[in-house]
Phi, psi and omega in degrees: 000132179247121187247126170273107187255122180270112191251013187294330180297327182279336191267055176231155186281322181255091187270126172219154173055242183297330178293317179295318177302310183296317182297311182292325178293318176299316179299319181290319178297318179298321183286322189265332191243103174250005181277319183265167182252135180240124172250107189262118181268129179230155176269344178221165179303143182297137177294158185302331183268002174291154179308138183286147176297146177202179175298124181092357178221104186232140176262144173227111181268122183228149180231186000285158182293320181295131181054042186302316182293339183265333184233292186303310183291311179302321179295317179295320179295322178296315181295328185258013190300338178274358184259357179214159182254330181225158173241126178240124176243108179284057181188177185253012177255089181285147174293161184302319177224145178238333177071354174217164181306138186249137171239139183227167174242140179239131180278302180191173180242030183301332181296334177284332181274329183228064183299333181289350180269009180233151170295156183301318180297315180295317181299309182294326177297312180295315185298305187278326181287322177296317178300317178299315181296318180297322179292326183281330190286140174272335176217149184230136172256133173245148185271001176202159175296325179300314179295322177300311180299323179293321178296316180297316182289317187281319186249004180053043178274138176301126184298337178290346180273352186241130178242130176277125176226094182299139168298172183230203174214156181273107183293340177288329182261325185247098182204170183296344185265022175304123186298143177298333178297326177292319178298314181298317181298316181292319180296323177290319182297318184260010175057052178261135184275264183260239182285145178215149170267145187235132166244132179223108177181180178288141179279104178203162189302324185297342182277352176059041180291327177298318177298321178294320179295316178298319179295322180295324177300317179293315180301318184295326179294330182264333185226070182293156176111350179261150166257157170251121179257119178253103187252136178142157182281159179288131177262270178207158179051044184259356184302322182296331180299311181290325179295322181293322178300317179293318181300321181270002179056048181249017184303328183274355183242350179242128182247127174257123182265343193065200183299135181256127178301144181306321183292340182271342189296314180304315180292321179295317178293313183300327182281349184284145173284333183196144176253132184233126176227089185267042187298152172283337182200139181209127178287326176207276182110068182303319179299336177295314179296317180296323177296314178299322183293328181270352177097040178240131179293147184239145173237123182227163179280168178271020186256151175061222185272355190301316176300325177296322184285318185273337182056233178267010188261004181218168175266125182253130185231165174276117184292343180273358184242102183300319180297324180289327174298317178300311180298324178296317179296315180298320179294320179296318180293322182290325184252034187302312184301315180295314183293323178297315179299314179294325180295320177302316180295317183293321183297331180296342180287345188242110189221133183294325178296320177297317178299316181294321180294320176296316179299314182297321180298319179290321177300315181292322178294321178294317179298319181294336182273354181292000000 
């Protein structure tokens, strides 16, 4: 089987969300599959940590970068159409033309439920390009059962056309034995004092960071001594987040780290008293799994896929209720030992090799049907 793999989502320096999913899936496919051939299309030269070229794994850098999916990539796919049998894009932005059967991955449809939480350009891009990609694809991967159900309901897609392949976590990096030296190094780097609550994701409205900040103000009055660490790069419409911190006079108790280097994440998670993700919508939530894997209790919202991901191993709250977020954090801290034990068990369900094997099985089944 010869696969034309579109790798631009993975080939970025600051990977979050869909970038992390694409990167880890490429690494797992590269590690597990030496039987099939992969021709990986990129808009720029592969970064040093991308899987190394070998027999059966080749990069092809094509331009121009601007409007790549509309011009550079389709032209490259046309020229190379005799070199691959299928096209797989681990993302939802399909090229204008592929010339061979297309398989795609979809993270979530949150933009349809909360359009006001996106800039107009981002919203229209997501709405129409995702719809276009879904129509073109012969098979679709969703990162959660929730997203699959949403695709079937929203776009009336045959459920047999959609396969759930949960993202995973790296057990070598995220495990109970994260060294205390790593925790100490990260706390010194980001100037963290004692105990802290942690949020880790992109700063954008769908993450409900404002609700978390309001909840932290209430929590702090009852439970002084904690910091709130808001870790992650700026996404869009984030100005109100910083304004609210000033308004509530919490500048000395809330730490913004900006983008966190991959090497710092295990220590940052391990050092947290609790991990909180009160999103209004979430396609998956890889940091939730990573937190459970290192032994940190998690508090998540009842929205999107999050209840599916934590199962009985986390505290689930209503993201629209600040008081309930507070109670969720307090409950997680009080029941830490129980939640940590359950979290270790739950995290084992999510593995990148498992995700890659499911993906590969669908690719092979599609190829066999040609």
